[in-house]
Each structure stands twice: as C-alpha cells, then as structure tokens.
C-alpha positions in Angstrom: 120.9 99.9 63.5 117.8 97.7 63.4 119.9 94.5 63.6 121.8 95.9 66.6 118.5 96.6 68.4 117.2 93.1 67.6 120.4 91.6 68.9 120.1 93.6 72.2 116.5 92.6 72.6 117.5 89.0 72.1 120.2 89.3 74.8 117.7 90.9 77.2 115.3 88.0 76.6 118.0 85.5 77.2 119.1 87.2 80.4 115.5 87.4 81.6 115.1 83.6 81.0 118.3 82.9 82.9 117.2 85.1 85.8 113.7 83.4 85.9 115.4 80.0 85.9 117.8 81.0 88.8 115.0 82.6 90.7 112.9 79.4 90.3 115.8 77.2 91.5 116.3 79.6 94.5 112.6 79.3 95.6 112.4 75.6 95.0 115.6 75.1 97.1 114.8 77.4 100.0 111.1 77.2 100.3 110.3 73.5 99.6 107.6 73.5 102.3 105.6 76.3 100.6 103.7 76.7 97.4 105.4 79.2 95.1 103.5 80.9 92.4 105.8 81.7 89.5 103.3 83.4 87.3 101.1 86.4 88.1 98.3 85.6 90.6 95.0 87.4 89.7 92.3 88.3 92.2 88.9 89.8 91.8 88.8 93.2 89.9 92.1 92.5 88.1 94.2 92.9 91.2 97.3 90.7 90.8 100.7 90.0 92.3 103.2 90.1 89.5 106.1 88.8 91.6 106.7 85.4 93.1 104.8 84.9 96.3 105.1 82.0 98.7 102.3 80.6 100.8 102.3 77.8 103.4 101.2 74.7 101.7 97.7 73.8 102.8 94.5 72.4 101.2 92.2 75.2 102.0 92.5 78.5 103.9 91.4 78.4 107.5 91.0 80.9 110.3 93.7 81.2 113.0 93.4 78.4 115.4 92.9 78.8 119.2 95.9 78.9 121.5 97.3 75.5 122.5 97.7 74.9 126.2 101.1 73.8 127.4 101.1 70.5 129.2 100.7 70.6 133.0 100.2 68.0 135.6 99.9 64.3 134.9 101.2 61.2 136.7 104.5 61.2 134.7 106.3 64.4 133.9 108.7 64.2 130.9 110.6 67.5 131.0 112.3 66.9 127.6 108.9 66.3 125.9 107.4 69.3 127.6 110.3 71.5 126.5 109.8 70.2 122.9 106.0 70.8 123.1 106.6 74.3 124.4 108.9 75.0 121.5 106.3 73.8 119.0 103.6 76.0 120.6 105.9 79.0 120.5 106.7 78.3 116.8 103.1 78.0 115.9 102.3 81.3 117.7 105.3 83.1 116.1 104.1 82.0 112.6 100.6 83.3 113.4 99.0 79.9 113.1 97.6 79.9 116.6 96.7 82.6 119.1 
C-alpha cells in the first residue's frame, strides 16, 4: 500500500511539472509584451499572489498619464495619420494608461 501511495504521489508531481511547463509556454507565447511572474509574489504583511500574474513591462510604476489631445488644425491635414493617431489615443485610454 505504501508503495502504491508513493507511486501516485510521483505521478501527481510529474503531472504538476508538466502543467507548470505548459502554462509557462502559454504565457510566454501569448503575453510576450508583459512581465509574467511564475512564482508567488509577496507583498508587505505576507500578502501574496500564488498564481501567475502578468503586468505590462515597464521600468517603474507611474501614475496614469493625462489625456492626449487629438490632432487638429495645421497647414497640412493627413487624414490617414490622424485616424492612426486617434486609434492609438483610444487604445491608450482603453488600457487605462491615459485619462
């Protein structure tokens, strides 16, 4: 009975290793622009995140930036560029990076 229990424990450990590997591959493939913590992240007073957590890659945390004004006026109006800039502004707002 003891040998059976040890064999089952070994199988569970092997499956956990395989799952961790597959999860790691998934995060590295789908979130290449983010920092992914694969081990528990500890905060003050022993509060920690035991699961994988992804954060946008940046050097240091910063406050939300002010809203970016869409282009207006000017001697030359490039509608394609203004459309692209508007899309970038909307994306930054959607991600919560700007107001």
